[in-house]
C-alpha positions in Angstrom: 19.3 20.1 26.4 20.4 18.2 29.4 22.0 14.7 29.1 18.9 13.2 30.7 16.7 14.7 28.0 19.0 13.3 25.4 18.5 9.8 26.8 14.7 10.1 27.1 13.2 8.8 23.9 9.9 10.3 24.8 11.3 13.9 24.9 11.2 16.3 21.9 15.0 16.0 21.8 14.7 12.4 20.5 12.3 13.4 17.7 14.6 16.3 16.7 17.4 13.8 16.3 15.8 12.9 13.0 16.3 16.4 11.6 20.0 16.3 10.8 20.2 13.0 9.0 17.0 13.8 7.1 18.5 17.2 6.0 21.8 15.8 4.9 20.3 12.8 3.2 17.8 15.1 1.4 20.6 17.3 -0.1 22.4 14.3 -1.3 19.2 12.9 -2.8 18.6 16.1 -4.8 22.0 16.3 -6.4 22.0 12.6 -7.3 18.4 12.1 -8.2 17.3 15.4 -9.8 18.2 14.5 -13.4 16.2 11.3 -13.1 13.3 13.2 -11.5 13.5 15.6 -14.5 13.1 12.7 -16.9 10.3 11.3 -14.8 8.2 14.5 -14.8 8.8 15.0 -18.5 7.7 11.5 -19.3 4.6 11.9 -17.1 3.5 15.2 -18.8 4.9 14.3 -22.3 3.1 15.5 -25.4 3.2 13.4 -28.5 4.8 15.9 -30.8 8.1 14.5 -32.3 11.3 16.3 -31.6 12.0 17.0 -35.3 8.8 19.1 -35.6 10.1 21.8 -33.2 12.6 24.3 -34.6 15.8 24.8 -32.7 15.1 28.6 -32.6 11.9 27.8 -30.6 13.9 26.1 -27.9 16.2 29.0 -27.5 13.4 31.6 -27.3 10.5 29.6 -26.0 8.3 31.5 -23.5 6.8 29.8 -20.5 3.8 28.8 -22.6 5.9 26.4 -24.7 6.1 23.0 -23.2 9.5 21.4 -22.9 7.9 18.0 -23.1 7.4 18.5 -26.8 11.1 18.6 -27.2 12.1 15.2 -25.9 12.0 11.6 -27.2 9.9 8.9 -25.4 12.5 6.6 -23.8 14.3 7.3 -20.6 17.8 6.9 -22.0 16.9 8.8 -25.1 15.4 11.6 -23.1 18.5 11.9 -20.9 20.7 12.0 -24.0 18.6 14.6 -25.7 18.5 16.9 -22.7 22.3 16.6 -22.3 22.9 17.4 -26.0 20.4 20.2 -26.4 20.4 21.8 -23.0 23.7 20.7 -21.4 24.3 20.1 -17.7 22.1 23.1 -16.7 19.2 21.4 -18.5 19.6 18.2 -16.4 19.1 20.4 -13.4 16.2 22.5 -14.6 14.0 23.4 -11.7 16.5 22.3 -9.1 16.1 25.5 -7.0 12.7 24.4 -5.8 13.7 21.0 -4.4 16.9 22.5 -2.9 14.8 25.0 -1.0 12.4 22.3 0.1 14.7 19.4 0.8 16.1 20.4 4.2 12.7 21.2 5.8 11.0 18.4 3.9 13.3 15.5 4.8 13.9 16.9 8.2 10.1 17.2 8.9 9.5 13.7 7.4 12.0 12.0 9.7 11.0 14.1 12.7 7.3 13.4 12.3 8.1 9.7 11.8 9.8 9.6 15.1 6.8 11.4 16.7 4.6 8.7 15.1 6.8 6.0 16.6 6.5 7.5 20.0 2.7 7.8 19.7 2.5 4.1 18.7 4.6 3.1 21.7 2.7 5.1 24.2 -0.9 4.6 23.1 -0.8 1.1 21.5 1.9 -0.9 23.2 1.9 0.8 26.6 5.6 0.4 26.6 7.8 2.1 29.2 10.5 3.5 26.8 12.0 6.2 28.9 15.5 4.7 28.6 15.2 3.2 25.1 17.2 4.3 22.1 15.4 5.2 18.9 16.4 2.0 17.1 15.2 -0.2 20.0 12.0 1.7 20.1 11.5 0.8 16.4 12.1 -2.8 17.1 9.2 -2.8 19.7 6.7 -2.0 16.9 5.1 -4.3 14.4 5.6 -3.5 10.7 2.1 -2.3 10.4 2.7 0.2 13.3 5.9 1.3 11.6 3.9 1.9 8.4 1.3 3.9 10.3 4.0 6.1 11.7 5.4 6.5 8.2 1.9 7.5 6.9 1.7 10.1 9.6 5.0 11.6 8.4 3.5 12.1 4.9 1.1 14.8 6.1 3.5 17.5 7.2 5.8 16.4 4.3 3.1 17.1 1.7 2.4 20.5 3.3 6.0 21.5 2.9 6.5 20.1 -0.6 3.2 21.0 -2.4 4.0 24.6 -3.5 7.6 23.9 -4.4 6.6 20.7 -6.2 4.3 22.9 -8.3 7.1 25.3 -9.2 9.6 22.4 -9.8 7.3 20.6 -12.2 6.5 23.8 -14.1 10.2 24.7 -14.5 10.9 21.1 -15.6 8.4 21.1 -18.5 8.3 24.8 -19.5 10.9 27.5 -20.1 11.3 30.1 -17.3 14.2 32.6 -16.9 14.4 31.9 -13.2 12.8 30.4 -10.1 11.6 33.9 -9.1 10.1 34.5 -12.5 8.2 31.2 -12.4 6.8 32.0 -8.9 5.8 35.5 -10.0 4.0 34.3 -13.1 2.1 31.6 -11.1 1.0 34.0 -8.4 0.1 36.8 -10.9 -2.0 34.4 -13.0 -3.7 32.5 -10.3 -3.0 34.1 -6.9 -1.2 32.7 -4.0 -3.6 29.8 -3.7 -2.5 28.5 -7.1 0.9 27.6 -5.6 -1.0 24.8 -3.8 -2.6 23.5 -7.0 -2.2 19.7 -6.6 -1.7 20.0 -2.8 -4.3 17.4 -2.0 -2.8 15.0 -4.6 0.6 15.5 -2.9 -1.0 14.3 0.3 -2.6 11.3 -1.4 0.8 10.5 -2.9 3.0 11.0 0.2 0.8 9.4 2.9 0.7 5.9 1.4 4.2 6.5 -0.1 5.8 7.2 3.2 4.0 4.3 4.8 5.5 2.0 2.1 8.9 3.7 2.5 9.3 3.3 6.2 7.5 0.0 6.4 9.7 -1.4 3.5 12.8 -0.1 5.1 12.3 -1.7 8.4 10.9 -5.0 6.9 14.0 -5.4 4.8 16.4 -4.4 7.5 14.8 -6.8 10.1 14.8 -9.7 7.6 18.5 -9.2 6.7 19.7 -8.7 10.2 18.0 -11.9 11.4 20.0 -13.8 8.8 23.3 -12.3 9.9 25.8 -15.1 10.7 27.0 -15.3 14.3 30.6 -13.9 14.6 33.1 -13.9 17.4 33.5 -10.8 19.6 36.6 -9.9 17.6 34.6 -9.4 14.4 33.3 -5.9 15.2 34.6 -4.6 11.9 32.6 -7.3 10.0 29.5 -6.4 12.0 29.9 -2.7 11.2 30.2 -3.2 7.5 27.4 -5.8 7.4 25.1 -3.4 9.2 26.1 -0.6 6.8 25.4 -2.8 3.8 22.1 -3.8 5.2 21.1 -0.2 5.8 22.0 0.9 2.3 20.2 -2.0 0.7 17.1 -1.5 2.9 17.1 2.2 1.9 17.1 1.3 -1.7 14.3 -1.2 -1.3 12.3 1.4 0.7 12.6 3.8 -2.2 11.3 1.2 -4.6 8.4 0.4 -2.3 7.6 4.1 -2.0 7.4 4.7 -5.8 5.5 1.5 -6.5 2.8 2.8 -4.3 3.1 6.5 -5.1 3.8 6.7 -8.9 0.1 6.6 -10.1 -0.8 9.5 -8.0 2.4 11.3 -8.9 1.5 11.0 -12.6 -1.9 12.6 -12.0 -0.3 15.3 -9.8 2.3 16.2 -12.4 -0.3 16.6 -15.1 -2.6 18.6 -12.9 0.1 20.9 -11.7 1.4 21.6 -15.2 -1.8 21.6 -17.2 -3.4 24.8 -16.0 -5.3 25.5 -19.2 -5.7 21.9 -20.3 -7.7 20.3 -17.5 -10.8 21.5 -15.7 -10.5 19.2 -12.7 -8.5 16.3 -11.3 -11.3 14.0 -12.6 -10.7 15.4 -16.1 -7.0 14.5 -15.8 -7.8 10.9 -14.9 -10.4 10.5 -17.6 -8.2 12.0 -20.3 -5.2 9.9 -19.3 -7.2 6.6 -19.2 -9.1 7.2 -22.4 -6.1 8.3 -24.5 -3.3 6.2 -23.0 -4.8 3.5 -20.9 -4.1 2.3 -17.3 -0.4 1.8 -18.1 0.0 5.5 -18.3 -0.5 5.7 -14.5 3.0 4.2 -14.2 4.7 6.4 -16.7 8.0 7.6 -15.5 
């Protein structure tokens, strides 16, 4: 690309700038967050059978039809402890292959499509001449609702990338498979290639509002904190740098919370539908069964 293209925020080059930070951030997210994601999925799909009723020999030889969710206690801390004691470090990273394969394209596509959504908002809603604007200044030209709309747009391609690998990840987290390849083979053999996208529509319904909350929450928090930044002298560039870094980190954390507050009910339904092949006849069956047996609070399990 030419330098002029790099400076043109309306060019594809600007949108592609979101690929690298999205990919790097995604890999870090998997290694840090997968054990917690494992607990989340097991809590969402958890059976009520107590741990003591399952023989240890069953755990060592359990086929893919035996659910791992019958082997864990009901609290988050207790579940983490039990997984670490009975399955070791590999158990905490059960199913990690799927998100590792998905994370680079998923996070990259998410940030890239968000930047495209920003450019769409600027061009067709604000009518802004942004040919010489940086990406950050372009974001500042948008209202928070427009930022959220751009975030929602990014959820569509994200869900298309994640859906099949989310299906495999959830299955490997709650059932015993020898390998990622074996899990994929069994799913395709039993249900065909289309079965990899079981829960795909639910992934869209989770990620579109979830990403809207994520990007909207991030920019809302960052703008509010930067507006309260004390005025410093020109010699305080180091202070400004660290303040901005702290704001970015805090805003990212708040964005993640906003995302899951919005997305967790649909994520619970998705996890149960994707792992309950023989248990549920439809998504409606999942919702009715969950509400009748466990009540509305179960929508926020995990």
